[in-house]
Jmol script that loads the backbone (N, CA, C; Angstrom):
load data "model"
ATOM      1  N   MET A   1       0.172  77.559  21.013  1.00  0.00           N
ATOM      2  CA  MET A   1      -0.920  76.703  20.661  1.00  0.00           C
ATOM      3  C   MET A   1      -0.385  75.252  21.134  1.00  0.00           C
ATOM      4  N   PRO A   2      -1.396  74.564  21.808  1.00  0.00           N
ATOM      5  CA  PRO A   2      -1.161  73.300  22.278  1.00  0.00           C
ATOM      6  C   PRO A   2      -0.670  72.285  21.306  1.00  0.00           C
ATOM      7  N   ALA A   3       0.116  71.348  21.545  1.00  0.00           N
ATOM      8  CA  ALA A   3       0.663  70.457  20.555  1.00  0.00           C
ATOM      9  C   ALA A   3      -0.452  69.670  19.984  1.00  0.00           C
ATOM     10  N   THR A   4      -1.424  69.270  20.826  1.00  0.00           N
ATOM     11  CA  THR A   4      -2.557  68.514  20.199  1.00  0.00           C
ATOM     12  C   THR A   4      -3.336  69.105  18.974  1.00  0.00           C
ATOM     13  N   ILE A   5      -3.512  70.523  19.309  1.00  0.00           N
ATOM     14  CA  ILE A   5      -4.224  71.265  18.173  1.00  0.00           C
ATOM     15  C   ILE A   5      -3.442  71.205  16.876  1.00  0.00           C
ATOM     16  N   GLY A   6      -2.138  71.490  17.016  1.00  0.00           N
ATOM     17  CA  GLY A   6      -1.406  71.426  15.774  1.00  0.00           C
ATOM     18  C   GLY A   6      -1.331  70.087  15.177  1.00  0.00           C
ATOM     19  N   SER A   7      -1.370  68.990  16.107  1.00  0.00           N
ATOM     20  CA  SER A   7      -1.372  67.603  15.506  1.00  0.00           C
ATOM     21  C   SER A   7      -2.781  67.271  14.810  1.00  0.00           C
ATOM     22  N   LEU A   8      -3.821  67.781  15.572  1.00  0.00           N
ATOM     23  CA  LEU A   8      -5.068  67.552  14.812  1.00  0.00           C
ATOM     24  C   LEU A   8      -5.190  68.220  13.411  1.00  0.00           C
ATOM     25  N   ARG A   9      -4.640  69.521  13.399  1.00  0.00           N
ATOM     26  CA  ARG A   9      -4.672  70.236  12.043  1.00  0.00           C
ATOM     27  C   ARG A   9      -3.826  69.522  11.058  1.00  0.00           C
ATOM     28  N   THR A  10      -2.712  68.857  11.452  1.00  0.00           N
ATOM     29  CA  THR A  10      -1.890  68.135  10.452  1.00  0.00           C
ATOM     30  C   THR A  10      -2.659  66.842  10.051  1.00  0.00           C
ATOM     31  N   LEU A  11      -3.289  66.226  11.014  1.00  0.00           N
ATOM     32  CA  LEU A  11      -4.020  65.064  10.596  1.00  0.00           C
ATOM     33  C   LEU A  11      -5.120  65.354   9.662  1.00  0.00           C
ATOM     34  N   CYS A  12      -5.924  66.433   9.938  1.00  0.00           N
ATOM     35  CA  CYS A  12      -7.005  66.730   9.142  1.00  0.00           C
ATOM     36  C   CYS A  12      -6.524  67.077   7.704  1.00  0.00           C
ATOM     37  N   ALA A  13      -5.394  67.840   7.670  1.00  0.00           N
ATOM     38  CA  ALA A  13      -4.776  68.123   6.319  1.00  0.00           C
ATOM     39  C   ALA A  13      -4.460  66.955   5.638  1.00  0.00           C
ATOM     40  N   THR A  14      -3.850  65.910   6.343  1.00  0.00           N
ATOM     41  CA  THR A  14      -3.465  64.696   5.737  1.00  0.00           C
ATOM     42  C   THR A  14      -4.739  63.961   5.176  1.00  0.00           C
ATOM     43  N   TRP A  15      -5.753  63.911   6.140  1.00  0.00           N
ATOM     44  CA  TRP A  15      -6.928  63.096   5.642  1.00  0.00           C
ATOM     45  C   TRP A  15      -7.774  63.742   4.596  1.00  0.00           C
ATOM     46  N   ARG A  16      -7.550  65.100   4.438  1.00  0.00           N
ATOM     47  CA  ARG A  16      -8.356  65.929   3.562  1.00  0.00           C
ATOM     48  C   ARG A  16      -9.934  65.684   3.840  1.00  0.00           C
ATOM     49  N   CYS A  17     -10.286  65.855   4.996  1.00  0.00           N
ATOM     50  CA  CYS A  17     -11.707  65.523   5.409  1.00  0.00           C
ATOM     51  C   CYS A  17     -11.884  66.414   6.579  1.00  0.00           C
ATOM     52  N   ILE A  18     -13.103  66.255   7.073  1.00  0.00           N
ATOM     53  CA  ILE A  18     -13.620  66.984   8.236  1.00  0.00           C
ATOM     54  C   ILE A  18     -13.408  66.140   9.447  1.00  0.00           C
ATOM     55  N   THR A  19     -12.609  66.657  10.425  1.00  0.00           N
ATOM     56  CA  THR A  19     -12.509  65.812  11.767  1.00  0.00           C
ATOM     57  C   THR A  19     -13.122  66.491  12.818  1.00  0.00           C
ATOM     58  N   ARG A  20     -13.896  65.862  13.701  1.00  0.00           N
ATOM     59  CA  ARG A  20     -14.639  66.414  14.748  1.00  0.00           C
ATOM     60  C   ARG A  20     -14.288  65.796  16.088  1.00  0.00           C
ATOM     61  N   LEU A  21     -14.236  66.466  17.061  1.00  0.00           N
ATOM     62  CA  LEU A  21     -14.085  65.880  18.341  1.00  0.00           C
ATOM     63  C   LEU A  21     -15.369  65.925  19.180  1.00  0.00           C
ATOM     64  N   LYS A  22     -15.735  64.997  19.687  1.00  0.00           N
ATOM     65  CA  LYS A  22     -17.091  64.992  20.364  1.00  0.00           C
ATOM     66  C   LYS A  22     -16.916  64.408  21.729  1.00  0.00           C
ATOM     67  N   PHE A  23     -17.373  65.005  22.980  1.00  0.00           N
ATOM     68  CA  PHE A  23     -17.191  64.540  24.238  1.00  0.00           C
ATOM     69  C   PHE A  23     -18.538  64.592  25.098  1.00  0.00           C
ATOM     70  N   SER A  24     -18.529  63.765  25.975  1.00  0.00           N
ATOM     71  CA  SER A  24     -19.483  63.750  27.034  1.00  0.00           C
ATOM     72  C   SER A  24     -18.838  63.604  28.351  1.00  0.00           C
ATOM     73  N   CYS A  25     -19.224  64.463  29.313  1.00  0.00           N
ATOM     74  CA  CYS A  25     -18.636  64.403  30.541  1.00  0.00           C
ATOM     75  C   CYS A  25     -19.702  64.013  31.612  1.00  0.00           C
ATOM     76  N   SER A  26     -20.715  63.209  31.299  1.00  0.00           N
ATOM     77  CA  SER A  26     -21.864  62.737  32.278  1.00  0.00           C
ATOM     78  C   SER A  26     -21.685  61.356  32.427  1.00  0.00           C
ATOM     79  N   GLY A  27     -21.755  61.065  33.750  1.00  0.00           N
ATOM     80  CA  GLY A  27     -21.648  59.687  34.197  1.00  0.00           C
ATOM     81  C   GLY A  27     -23.164  58.971  33.806  1.00  0.00           C
ATOM     82  N   LEU A  28     -23.958  59.604  33.408  1.00  0.00           N
ATOM     83  CA  LEU A  28     -25.228  59.142  33.102  1.00  0.00           C
ATOM     84  C   LEU A  28     -25.483  58.672  31.733  1.00  0.00           C
ATOM     85  N   VAL A  29     -24.420  58.998  31.002  1.00  0.00           N
ATOM     86  CA  VAL A  29     -24.375  58.685  29.634  1.00  0.00           C
ATOM     87  C   VAL A  29     -23.291  57.609  29.338  1.00  0.00           C
ATOM     88  N   SER A  30     -23.727  56.311  29.112  1.00  0.00           N
ATOM     89  CA  SER A  30     -22.896  55.271  28.954  1.00  0.00           C
ATOM     90  C   SER A  30     -21.992  55.431  27.546  1.00  0.00           C
ATOM     91  N   PRO A  31     -20.883  54.887  27.473  1.00  0.00           N
ATOM     92  CA  PRO A  31     -20.095  54.812  26.143  1.00  0.00           C
ATOM     93  C   PRO A  31     -20.981  54.448  25.045  1.00  0.00           C
ATOM     94  N   ASP A  32     -21.765  53.351  25.160  1.00  0.00           N
ATOM     95  CA  ASP A  32     -22.653  52.930  24.177  1.00  0.00           C
ATOM     96  C   ASP A  32     -23.690  53.795  23.681  1.00  0.00           C
ATOM     97  N   LEU A  33     -24.351  54.498  24.747  1.00  0.00           N
ATOM     98  CA  LEU A  33     -25.310  55.574  24.319  1.00  0.00           C
ATOM     99  C   LEU A  33     -24.646  56.781  23.736  1.00  0.00           C
ATOM    100  N   PHE A  34     -23.463  57.080  24.182  1.00  0.00           N
ATOM    101  CA  PHE A  34     -22.846  58.296  23.515  1.00  0.00           C
ATOM    102  C   PHE A  34     -22.569  57.911  22.033  1.00  0.00           C
ATOM    103  N   GLN A  35     -22.132  56.657  21.797  1.00  0.00           N
ATOM    104  CA  GLN A  35     -21.825  56.310  20.346  1.00  0.00           C
ATOM    105  C   GLN A  35     -23.066  56.400  19.465  1.00  0.00           C
ATOM    106  N   LYS A  36     -24.222  55.849  20.205  1.00  0.00           N
ATOM    107  CA  LYS A  36     -25.547  55.947  19.408  1.00  0.00           C
ATOM    108  C   LYS A  36     -25.974  57.359  19.135  1.00  0.00           C
ATOM    109  N   VAL A  37     -25.672  58.169  20.031  1.00  0.00           N
ATOM    110  CA  VAL A  37     -26.065  59.636  19.858  1.00  0.00           C
ATOM    111  C   VAL A  37     -25.428  60.153  18.667  1.00  0.00           C
ATOM    112  N   ILE A  38     -24.045  59.923  18.548  1.00  0.00           N
ATOM    113  CA  ILE A  38     -23.223  60.379  17.413  1.00  0.00           C
ATOM    114  C   ILE A  38     -23.686  59.686  16.117  1.00  0.00           C
ATOM    115  N   PHE A  39     -24.014  58.463  16.146  1.00  0.00           N
ATOM    116  CA  PHE A  39     -24.578  57.626  15.040  1.00  0.00           C
ATOM    117  C   PHE A  39     -25.909  58.321  14.594  1.00  0.00           C
ATOM    118  N   GLY A  40     -26.703  58.677  15.394  1.00  0.00           N
ATOM    119  CA  GLY A  40     -27.890  59.307  15.105  1.00  0.00           C
ATOM    120  C   GLY A  40     -27.853  60.646  14.498  1.00  0.00           C
ATOM    121  N   ALA A  41     -26.919  61.439  14.991  1.00  0.00           N
ATOM    122  CA  ALA A  41     -26.570  62.788  14.327  1.00  0.00           C
ATOM    123  C   ALA A  41     -25.882  62.617  12.969  1.00  0.00           C
ATOM    124  N   ALA A  42     -25.197  61.582  12.838  1.00  0.00           N
ATOM    125  CA  ALA A  42     -24.565  61.288  11.386  1.00  0.00           C
ATOM    126  C   ALA A  42     -25.721  60.935  10.390  1.00  0.00           C
ATOM    127  N   LEU A  43     -26.704  60.148  10.987  1.00  0.00           N
ATOM    128  CA  LEU A  43     -27.872  59.867  10.046  1.00  0.00           C
ATOM    129  C   LEU A  43     -28.534  61.065   9.788  1.00  0.00           C
ATOM    130  N   ASP A  44     -28.937  61.963  10.645  1.00  0.00           N
ATOM    131  CA  ASP A  44     -29.747  63.082  10.439  1.00  0.00           C
ATOM    132  C   ASP A  44     -28.929  64.016   9.423  1.00  0.00           C
ATOM    133  N   ALA A  45     -27.552  63.942   9.607  1.00  0.00           N
ATOM    134  CA  ALA A  45     -26.841  64.915   8.668  1.00  0.00           C
ATOM    135  C   ALA A  45     -26.588  64.137   7.320  1.00  0.00           C
ATOM    136  N   GLN A  46     -27.011  62.818   7.196  1.00  0.00           N
ATOM    137  CA  GLN A  46     -26.764  62.227   5.930  1.00  0.00           C
ATOM    138  C   GLN A  46     -25.233  62.091   5.605  1.00  0.00           C
ATOM    139  N   ARG A  47     -24.378  61.857   6.622  1.00  0.00           N
ATOM    140  CA  ARG A  47     -23.034  61.803   6.402  1.00  0.00           C
ATOM    141  C   ARG A  47     -22.529  60.433   7.012  1.00  0.00           C
ATOM    142  N   ASP A  48     -21.378  59.943   6.362  1.00  0.00           N
ATOM    143  CA  ASP A  48     -20.582  58.733   6.908  1.00  0.00           C
ATOM    144  C   ASP A  48     -19.756  59.362   7.818  1.00  0.00           C
ATOM    145  N   VAL A  49     -19.640  58.618   9.022  1.00  0.00           N
ATOM    146  CA  VAL A  49     -18.666  59.061  10.160  1.00  0.00           C
ATOM    147  C   VAL A  49     -17.925  57.743  10.577  1.00  0.00           C
ATOM    148  N   GLN A  50     -16.497  57.935  10.442  1.00  0.00           N
ATOM    149  CA  GLN A  50     -15.710  57.020  11.115  1.00  0.00           C
ATOM    150  C   GLN A  50     -15.209  57.316  12.599  1.00  0.00           C
ATOM    151  N   ILE A  51     -15.105  56.415  13.473  1.00  0.00           N
ATOM    152  CA  ILE A  51     -14.555  56.654  14.753  1.00  0.00           C
ATOM    153  C   ILE A  51     -12.931  56.374  14.502  1.00  0.00           C
ATOM    154  N   VAL A  52     -12.245  57.343  14.669  1.00  0.00           N
ATOM    155  CA  VAL A  52     -10.731  57.208  14.508  1.00  0.00           C
ATOM    156  C   VAL A  52     -10.101  56.771  15.854  1.00  0.00           C
ATOM    157  N   GLU A  53     -10.638  57.447  16.914  1.00  0.00           N
ATOM    158  CA  GLU A  53     -10.123  56.988  18.308  1.00  0.00           C
ATOM    159  C   GLU A  53     -11.076  57.287  19.298  1.00  0.00           C
ATOM    160  N   ARG A  54     -11.071  56.518  20.369  1.00  0.00           N
ATOM    161  CA  ARG A  54     -11.931  56.534  21.453  1.00  0.00           C
ATOM    162  C   ARG A  54     -11.029  57.203  22.559  1.00  0.00           C
ATOM    163  N   LEU A  55     -11.584  58.173  23.331  1.00  0.00           N
ATOM    164  CA  LEU A  55     -10.873  58.788  24.407  1.00  0.00           C
ATOM    165  C   LEU A  55     -11.571  58.773  25.652  1.00  0.00           C
ATOM    166  N   THR A  56     -11.044  58.587  26.786  1.00  0.00           N
ATOM    167  CA  THR A  56     -11.623  58.533  28.199  1.00  0.00           C
ATOM    168  C   THR A  56     -10.672  59.393  29.114  1.00  0.00           C
ATOM    169  N   GLN A  57     -11.072  59.357  30.405  1.00  0.00           N
ATOM    170  CA  GLN A  57     -10.337  60.060  31.504  1.00  0.00           C
ATOM    171  C   GLN A  57      -9.138  59.466  31.609  1.00  0.00           C
ATOM    172  N   ALA A  58      -8.176  60.139  32.243  1.00  0.00           N
ATOM    173  CA  ALA A  58      -6.768  59.704  32.416  1.00  0.00           C
ATOM    174  C   ALA A  58      -6.626  58.449  33.366  1.00  0.00           C
ATOM    175  N   PRO A  59      -5.676  57.734  33.238  1.00  0.00           N
ATOM    176  CA  PRO A  59      -5.461  56.522  34.058  1.00  0.00           C
ATOM    177  C   PRO A  59      -5.552  56.837  35.589  1.00  0.00           C
ATOM    178  N   ASP A  60      -5.158  58.073  36.042  1.00  0.00           N
ATOM    179  CA  ASP A  60      -5.268  58.274  37.385  1.00  0.00           C
ATOM    180  C   ASP A  60      -6.655  58.454  38.001  1.00  0.00           C
ATOM    181  N   HIS A  61      -7.739  58.208  37.166  1.00  0.00           N
ATOM    182  CA  HIS A  61      -9.084  58.183  37.477  1.00  0.00           C
ATOM    183  C   HIS A  61      -9.766  56.910  36.938  1.00  0.00           C
ATOM    184  N   PRO A  62      -9.437  55.809  37.636  1.00  0.00           N
ATOM    185  CA  PRO A  62      -9.972  54.521  37.274  1.00  0.00           C
ATOM    186  C   PRO A  62     -11.382  54.357  37.472  1.00  0.00           C
ATOM    187  N   THR A  63     -12.139  53.438  36.770  1.00  0.00           N
ATOM    188  CA  THR A  63     -13.393  53.137  36.992  1.00  0.00           C
ATOM    189  C   THR A  63     -13.643  51.774  37.697  1.00  0.00           C
ATOM    190  N   LEU A  64     -14.361  51.989  38.844  1.00  0.00           N
ATOM    191  CA  LEU A  64     -14.788  50.700  39.555  1.00  0.00           C
ATOM    192  C   LEU A  64     -15.778  49.845  38.761  1.00  0.00           C
ATOM    193  N   LEU A  65     -15.646  48.634  38.741  1.00  0.00           N
ATOM    194  CA  LEU A  65     -16.626  47.722  38.061  1.00  0.00           C
ATOM    195  C   LEU A  65     -17.948  47.863  38.823  1.00  0.00           C
ATOM    196  N   THR A  66     -18.011  48.225  39.995  1.00  0.00           N
ATOM    197  CA  THR A  66     -19.289  48.258  40.770  1.00  0.00           C
ATOM    198  C   THR A  66     -19.877  49.671  40.571  1.00  0.00           C
ATOM    199  N   PHE A  67     -19.216  50.469  39.819  1.00  0.00           N
ATOM    200  CA  PHE A  67     -19.703  51.844  39.583  1.00  0.00           C
ATOM    201  C   PHE A  67     -19.379  52.490  38.200  1.00  0.00           C
ATOM    202  N   PRO A  68     -20.027  51.826  37.256  1.00  0.00           N
ATOM    203  CA  PRO A  68     -19.732  52.154  35.807  1.00  0.00           C
ATOM    204  C   PRO A  68     -19.912  53.635  35.552  1.00  0.00           C
ATOM    205  N   GLU A  69     -20.829  54.343  36.267  1.00  0.00           N
ATOM    206  CA  GLU A  69     -20.937  55.747  36.125  1.00  0.00           C
ATOM    207  C   GLU A  69     -19.742  56.544  36.279  1.00  0.00           C
ATOM    208  N   GLY A  70     -18.700  55.936  37.028  1.00  0.00           N
ATOM    209  CA  GLY A  70     -17.479  56.531  37.102  1.00  0.00           C
ATOM    210  C   GLY A  70     -16.646  56.781  35.916  1.00  0.00           C
ATOM    211  N   GLU A  71     -17.058  56.118  34.745  1.00  0.00           N
ATOM    212  CA  GLU A  71     -16.542  56.308  33.520  1.00  0.00           C
ATOM    213  C   GLU A  71     -17.193  57.608  32.788  1.00  0.00           C
ATOM    214  N   TYR A  72     -16.872  58.658  33.406  1.00  0.00           N
ATOM    215  CA  TYR A  72     -17.732  59.997  33.176  1.00  0.00           C
ATOM    216  C   TYR A  72     -17.354  60.542  31.840  1.00  0.00           C
ATOM    217  N   LEU A  73     -15.929  60.548  31.430  1.00  0.00           N
ATOM    218  CA  LEU A  73     -15.524  61.259  30.471  1.00  0.00           C
ATOM    219  C   LEU A  73     -15.292  60.350  29.163  1.00  0.00           C
ATOM    220  N   LYS A  74     -16.033  60.597  28.259  1.00  0.00           N
ATOM    221  CA  LYS A  74     -15.923  59.798  26.843  1.00  0.00           C
ATOM    222  C   LYS A  74     -15.706  60.788  25.715  1.00  0.00           C
ATOM    223  N   GLY A  75     -15.000  60.434  24.732  1.00  0.00           N
ATOM    224  CA  GLY A  75     -14.713  61.264  23.705  1.00  0.00           C
ATOM    225  C   GLY A  75     -14.434  60.399  22.469  1.00  0.00           C
ATOM    226  N   LEU A  76     -14.854  60.934  21.372  1.00  0.00           N
ATOM    227  CA  LEU A  76     -14.647  60.305  20.079  1.00  0.00           C
ATOM    228  C   LEU A  76     -13.876  61.280  19.197  1.00  0.00           C
ATOM    229  N   ILE A  77     -12.920  60.806  18.488  1.00  0.00           N
ATOM    230  CA  ILE A  77     -12.334  61.518  17.361  1.00  0.00           C
ATOM    231  C   ILE A  77     -12.991  60.877  16.157  1.00  0.00           C
ATOM    232  N   CYS A  78     -13.728  61.722  15.431  1.00  0.00           N
ATOM    233  CA  CYS A  78     -14.388  61.290  14.281  1.00  0.00           C
ATOM    234  C   CYS A  78     -14.116  61.760  12.926  1.00  0.00           C
ATOM    235  N   ARG A  79     -14.039  61.053  11.870  1.00  0.00           N
ATOM    236  CA  ARG A  79     -13.821  61.562  10.607  1.00  0.00           C
ATOM    237  C   ARG A  79     -14.976  61.499   9.781  1.00  0.00           C
ATOM    238  N   VAL A  80     -15.476  62.716   9.350  1.00  0.00           N
ATOM    239  CA  VAL A  80     -16.687  62.859   8.527  1.00  0.00           C
ATOM    240  C   VAL A  80     -16.309  62.753   7.188  1.00  0.00           C
ATOM    241  N   LEU A  81     -16.887  61.902   6.488  1.00  0.00           N
ATOM    242  CA  LEU A  81     -16.688  61.608   5.037  1.00  0.00           C
ATOM    243  C   LEU A  81     -17.639  62.324   4.261  1.00  0.00           C
TER     244      LEU A  81
END
end "model"
wireframe off; spacefill off
backbone 0.3
color backbone group
């Protein structure tokens, strides 16, 4: 089992809540739009959701300021309350 999976299980047990990982790998979806989609889903589900951590591609894949679509990988670790 990868270390991150074990770590997430430990965190979830510690938080005593539901933890969800959500990702988008489309350069056409901005980080702001991605967060709004997750917000809309939380509203639809009538649940409060906290963003615990924001994730992105590795540092060896930098994003050019002139090409924001290069920030293609977006992830959120969310706590569903």
